[in-house]
C-alpha positions in Angstrom: 60.8 -36.5 62.7 57.6 -38.2 61.7 56.5 -38.3 65.4 56.8 -34.5 65.6 54.7 -34.1 62.4 52.0 -36.3 63.8 52.0 -34.4 67.1 51.8 -31.1 65.2 48.8 -32.3 63.2 47.0 -33.2 66.4 47.8 -29.8 68.0 46.6 -27.9 64.9 43.3 -29.9 65.0 42.8 -29.0 68.6 43.1 -32.5 70.0 45.4 -34.9 71.7 46.0 -38.3 70.1 47.7 -41.6 70.0 48.7 -43.5 66.9 50.2 -46.8 65.9 50.9 -47.7 62.2 52.4 -51.1 61.6 53.7 -52.6 58.3 51.9 -55.9 58.1 54.5 -57.7 56.1 57.7 -55.9 57.3 58.9 -54.8 60.8 58.4 -51.1 60.2 56.3 -49.0 62.6 55.3 -45.5 63.5 54.0 -44.9 67.0 53.0 -41.8 69.1 51.6 -42.3 72.6 50.7 -45.8 71.6 50.8 -47.2 75.1 48.2 -44.7 76.4 45.0 -46.4 77.6 42.0 -44.6 76.1 38.3 -45.0 75.8 38.0 -47.5 72.9 34.5 -46.7 71.9 33.2 -49.1 69.2 36.7 -50.1 68.0 36.6 -52.9 70.6 33.9 -54.7 68.5 36.7 -56.2 66.5 37.7 -58.3 69.5 34.1 -59.5 70.0 33.9 -60.5 66.3 37.2 -62.4 66.6 36.0 -64.4 69.6 32.7 -65.2 67.9 34.3 -66.6 64.8 37.0 -68.4 66.7 34.4 -70.2 68.8 32.5 -71.1 65.7 35.6 -72.4 63.9 36.5 -74.4 67.0 33.0 -76.0 67.0 31.6 -74.3 70.1 28.8 -72.5 68.4 26.9 -72.5 65.1 27.0 -69.2 63.2 23.6 -70.1 61.7 22.0 -70.2 65.1 19.0 -68.0 65.2 18.4 -65.4 67.9 15.3 -63.5 68.5 15.6 -59.8 69.3 12.9 -57.7 70.9 12.7 -53.9 70.9 12.3 -54.1 74.7 15.8 -55.5 75.0 17.5 -53.1 72.7 20.7 -51.2 73.6 20.6 -47.5 72.6 22.8 -46.6 69.6 20.9 -44.6 67.0 21.0 -47.3 64.3 20.3 -50.9 63.7 18.1 -53.1 65.8 17.5 -50.4 68.4 15.2 -48.5 66.0 13.1 -51.6 65.1 9.4 -51.6 66.1 9.0 -55.4 66.0 10.7 -58.5 67.1 13.2 -59.9 64.6 14.9 -63.3 64.2 18.4 -63.3 62.8 21.5 -65.6 62.7 24.6 -65.0 64.8 26.6 -64.4 61.7 24.3 -61.6 60.6 24.2 -60.2 64.1 28.0 -59.9 63.8 27.6 -58.2 60.4 25.3 -55.6 62.0 27.8 -55.1 64.8 30.7 -54.4 62.6 29.3 -52.8 59.5 27.0 -50.2 61.1 28.3 -50.5 64.7 24.9 -51.8 66.0 25.0 -51.7 69.9 22.1 -54.1 70.3 23.9 -56.7 68.1 27.1 -56.1 70.1 25.5 -56.9 73.4 23.9 -60.0 72.0 27.3 -61.3 71.0 29.1 -60.2 74.2 26.5 -62.2 76.2 26.9 -65.2 73.8 30.7 -65.5 73.8 31.3 -63.9 77.3 33.7 -61.2 78.4 36.1 -63.7 80.2 36.5 -65.7 77.0 37.2 -62.5 75.0 39.8 -61.4 77.6 41.4 -64.9 77.7 41.9 -65.0 73.9 43.4 -61.4 73.9 45.7 -62.4 76.8 47.0 -65.4 74.8 47.8 -62.9 72.0 49.7 -60.6 74.4 46.9 -58.0 74.2 45.9 -57.6 77.8 45.3 -53.9 77.6 42.2 -54.3 75.4 39.7 -54.5 78.2 35.9 -54.8 78.1 34.0 -53.4 81.1 30.9 -55.5 80.2 28.0 -55.0 77.8 27.4 -51.6 76.3 24.1 -51.4 78.1 25.9 -51.9 81.4 28.3 -49.1 80.5 25.6 -46.8 79.5 23.7 -47.4 82.8 26.8 -46.7 84.8 27.3 -43.4 83.0 23.7 -42.4 83.7 24.1 -43.4 87.4 27.2 -41.3 87.7 25.4 -38.4 86.1 22.8 -38.5 88.9 20.0 -40.5 87.2 18.5 -43.9 87.7 20.3 -45.1 84.6 20.8 -44.3 80.9 17.1 -44.3 80.0 16.2 -41.7 82.6 19.1 -39.5 81.5 18.0 -39.7 77.9 14.5 -38.7 78.9 15.8 -35.8 80.8 17.8 -34.6 77.8 14.8 -34.9 75.5 12.7 -33.0 77.9 15.3 -30.3 78.7 14.0 -26.7 78.5 16.6 -25.7 76.0 19.4 -27.2 73.9 21.9 -25.8 76.3 20.2 -27.5 79.2 20.5 -30.8 77.3 24.2 -30.1 76.7 24.8 -29.5 80.4 23.4 -32.9 81.2 25.7 -34.5 78.6 28.6 -32.6 79.9 27.9 -34.0 83.4 27.8 -37.5 81.9 31.1 -37.0 80.1 32.7 -36.1 83.4 31.5 -39.3 85.0 34.1 -41.6 86.5 32.6 -44.5 84.5 33.9 -42.8 81.3 37.5 -43.1 82.4 39.8 -45.8 81.0 39.7 -48.8 83.3 36.0 -48.2 84.2 34.8 -48.2 80.6 36.0 -50.4 77.7 39.4 -49.2 76.8 42.5 -50.0 74.7 45.8 -48.7 73.4 46.5 -47.9 69.8 49.5 -50.1 69.9 47.6 -53.2 70.9 44.7 -52.4 68.5 47.1 -52.2 65.6 48.8 -55.4 66.7 45.4 -57.1 66.8 44.7 -56.1 63.3 48.2 -57.1 62.1 47.6 -60.6 63.6 44.2 -60.9 62.1 45.6 -60.0 58.6 48.4 -62.5 59.1 46.1 -65.3 60.4 47.9 -65.2 63.7 45.0 -64.1 65.9 43.1 -67.4 65.7 42.2 -70.1 63.1 42.6 -68.8 59.5 38.9 -69.2 58.8 38.0 -67.0 61.8 40.5 -64.3 60.8 39.2 -64.3 57.2 35.7 -63.9 58.5 36.7 -60.8 60.6 38.6 -59.4 57.6 35.5 -59.8 55.4 33.3 -57.9 57.9 35.7 -55.1 58.3 35.9 -54.7 54.5 32.1 -54.1 54.6 32.3 -51.3 57.1 30.0 -48.4 56.1 31.5 -45.7 58.2 34.7 -44.7 56.3 35.1 -41.0 56.8 38.1 -41.3 59.2 41.3 -43.3 58.2 40.0 -43.6 54.7 39.7 -39.9 54.3 43.5 -39.7 54.2 43.8 -41.8 51.1 42.7 -41.8 47.4 40.1 -44.0 45.8 42.8 -46.5 44.7 43.5 -47.4 48.3 41.2 -49.9 50.0 40.6 -49.4 53.8 39.0 -52.1 56.0 38.2 -50.4 59.3 36.1 -50.1 62.5 35.4 -46.6 63.8 34.2 -45.5 67.2 33.2 -42.3 69.0 31.7 -40.9 72.1 30.6 -37.3 71.2 32.7 -34.8 73.1 34.9 -37.5 74.5 36.8 -39.5 71.8 36.8 -40.1 68.1 38.7 -43.2 67.0 39.4 -45.4 64.0 41.3 -48.6 63.5 41.8 -50.4 60.2 44.1 -51.8 57.5 45.1 -49.8 54.5 45.7 -51.8 51.3 47.6 -50.4 48.4 47.4 -51.6 44.8 51.0 -52.8 44.9 50.1 -55.2 47.7 51.6 -53.4 50.7 49.4 -53.4 53.8 49.5 -51.3 57.0 47.6 -51.7 60.3 46.5 -48.3 61.6 45.0 -47.3 64.9 44.3 -43.6 65.7 42.6 -42.5 68.9 41.8 -38.8 69.5 40.3 -36.7 72.3 39.6 -33.0 72.6 41.9 -30.6 74.4 40.3 -29.2 77.5 37.2 -30.3 79.5 34.8 -32.7 77.8 31.7 -31.2 76.1 29.2 -31.9 73.4 31.0 -29.7 70.8 34.2 -31.4 69.7 36.5 -28.7 68.5 38.2 -30.8 65.8 37.2 -32.7 62.7 37.6 -36.4 62.0 39.8 -35.5 59.1 42.8 -35.3 61.4 42.5 -39.1 61.8 43.0 -39.5 58.1 45.8 -37.0 58.1 47.9 -38.7 60.7 47.2 -42.2 59.3 48.5 -41.0 55.9 51.6 -39.4 57.5 52.5 -42.7 59.2 51.7 -44.9 56.3 53.6 -42.7 53.8 56.7 -42.7 56.1 56.7 -46.5 56.2 56.2 -46.8 52.4 59.2 -44.6 51.8 61.3 -46.7 54.2 60.2 -49.9 52.4 61.3 -48.7 48.9 
C-alpha cells in the first residue's frame, strides 16, 4: 500500500507527517493524514498572494501602487526587507514577489494588512478551504510566541537569546518558545495538506479566482528560490513550482506543483514535524519531503498509464 510506504518513510526519518498528492488533470489522489490541522509556516503565503492578485484583477487595487517600507517597521525573518538599513519604495507586485520567492516576512505583513485577513478567509471559504486559517500578521504571531515564552514580545526574546551565556542557554529559550500555546494549530496560522493541495490544484486549473490572478500566482511560485524539499525528490527534467515553510524544531513543510515533460501535473503538499518534544535540533532532514512527494507522484503516474 502506498500509504504504508509513506508512513514508513516518515518513521525512518524520525518524524510524523501528512501528505496530499492530487493529479491536476485526473481524479487520482494519494493522502496520508491529510485532514490533520498543522502549523502552516510560510506555505500560507500562497493564499495571501491569491487574494492580492484577485483584488487587483477585480479592480480593487493597483499592483503598481508604491508602498514605502521602513526598517523600523520590519518583521523579523532573516532575509529580505528586514535586513535593509534604509527606507525603500516598491510596488505591491514586487512586494508579492519578495513574499513568495524568498519568503520575506516584512513583505507578507504589508500584503496581509493591505488585503485583510477577513477577505483572505472569505475567498478561501468560497473555495471550500475553510481550514486554511490565518491568525493575523506574522509580527502579531511572533509577539504572541514571545509573550507565551515569558517576554514582553518577540524582540525581547530575541535579545535574550543573543545575550544568552551559552548556546545551550539560547536553545532553552527557544525550546520554551516552541512549547508556547500560541504555536499550536488554531492559535497560529494553520492548514491541512489536503486543503493546501486542493488550493494549488484550483490555482493551476484557473478555478481559484480570475484566470489572470491564478496565472500571476503560478508565475511567482515558479520563481521560488527555496527548492530543496519537494524538488529534491525529482530529477532535473521535472519542474517544481513550490512554496516552502518551516519553524525550526517545530515543522518543516512544502507545497507545490510537479510538472513532467509529458505534460502531467501533480499538486503536492507535505507537512512534517519531529517525533517527541519540540526543540531546536530537528532530528530529520528535509529530504524526506522529497521522498514522500516522489512516492505519491510515482504511484499516480503508474495509475494513469
